[in-house]
C-alpha positions as CSV (number, residue, x, y, z in Angstrom):
1,M,114.4,12.2,-94.5
2,G,117.3,13.5,-92.4
3,L,115.5,13.5,-89.1
4,R,117.9,12.5,-86.3
5,L,116.4,10.1,-83.8
6,R,117.9,8.8,-80.5
7,L,116.8,5.8,-78.5
8,K,115.6,7.1,-75.2
9,Q,117.8,6.6,-72.2
10,S,114.9,5.1,-70.3
11,V,114.6,2.1,-72.7
12,D,115.8,-1.0,-71.0
13,T,118.5,-2.8,-73.1
14,S,119.6,-5.2,-70.4
15,G,117.8,-8.2,-71.9
16,L,119.1,-7.8,-75.4
17,P,121.6,-10.3,-76.9
18,P,125.2,-8.9,-76.9
19,Q,125.3,-7.7,-80.5
20,A,121.9,-6.1,-80.4
21,K,122.8,-4.4,-77.1
22,V,125.9,-2.8,-78.7
23,V,123.7,-1.3,-81.5
24,A,121.0,-0.2,-79.0
25,E,123.5,1.6,-76.8
26,A,125.0,3.3,-79.8
27,L,121.5,4.4,-80.8
28,K,121.2,6.0,-77.3
29,R,124.5,7.8,-77.6
30,Y,124.8,8.7,-81.2
31,G,121.3,8.3,-82.6
32,A,120.4,7.5,-86.2
33,L,119.2,9.4,-89.3
34,V,116.0,8.6,-91.1
35,A,117.3,7.9,-94.6
36,D,114.7,5.8,-96.3
37,N,111.0,5.4,-96.9
38,G,111.1,1.7,-96.3
39,S,109.3,-0.4,-93.8
40,A,108.2,1.2,-90.5
41,W,111.1,1.4,-88.1
42,F,113.3,-0.8,-90.1
43,V,117.0,-0.5,-89.1
44,S,119.5,-1.5,-91.8
45,G,123.2,-1.6,-92.1
46,D,126.0,-3.0,-94.0
47,Q,126.1,-6.8,-94.2
48,D,129.0,-8.4,-92.5
49,E,129.5,-12.1,-91.6
50,R,130.6,-11.1,-88.1
51,W,127.1,-9.9,-87.2
52,D,124.6,-12.5,-86.0
53,N,121.2,-11.7,-87.7
54,E,119.4,-13.6,-85.0
55,Q,120.8,-11.4,-82.3
56,L,120.1,-8.2,-84.3
57,A,116.5,-9.3,-84.8
58,A,116.0,-8.3,-81.2
59,L,116.1,-4.7,-82.3
60,K,112.7,-5.2,-84.0
61,T,111.1,-5.0,-80.5
62,F,111.6,-1.3,-80.4
63,K,108.6,1.0,-81.1
64,G,108.5,4.5,-82.4
65,S,107.7,5.7,-78.9
66,D,111.1,4.3,-77.8
67,F,112.8,7.1,-79.8
68,E,113.0,10.9,-79.4
69,A,113.7,13.5,-82.1
70,V,117.0,15.4,-81.6
71,D,116.9,19.1,-82.2
72,T,120.1,20.0,-84.1
73,S,119.0,23.5,-85.2
74,S,121.5,25.1,-82.8
75,L,124.3,23.5,-84.9
76,R,123.2,25.4,-88.0
77,I,125.5,28.3,-88.9
78,A,123.2,29.9,-91.5
79,P,119.9,28.9,-93.2
80,D,121.4,28.9,-96.7
81,S,124.5,26.9,-95.8
82,S,125.3,23.3,-95.1
83,A,128.0,24.3,-92.7
84,A,127.4,23.3,-89.1
85,R,128.9,24.0,-85.7
86,T,130.7,21.2,-83.9
87,P,128.9,20.2,-80.7
């Protein structure tokens, strides 16, 4: 819980449908937080009728090895505080 992961830059997203590609590129740039003990590598988000679930299903092709852990320890100000430095 709370681990920050990022989709590796080397992962080819060129064959993804447009909506899945947008999400994949955001995962490369911003990453994601592990926030649930649900299914393995299950990506969830807020439902919205503007998203096409068939396109987003392409994200299921990613494997754990497609992601890398992001070390955010340098952002911590003090071990006993939730304050953080801005990158």
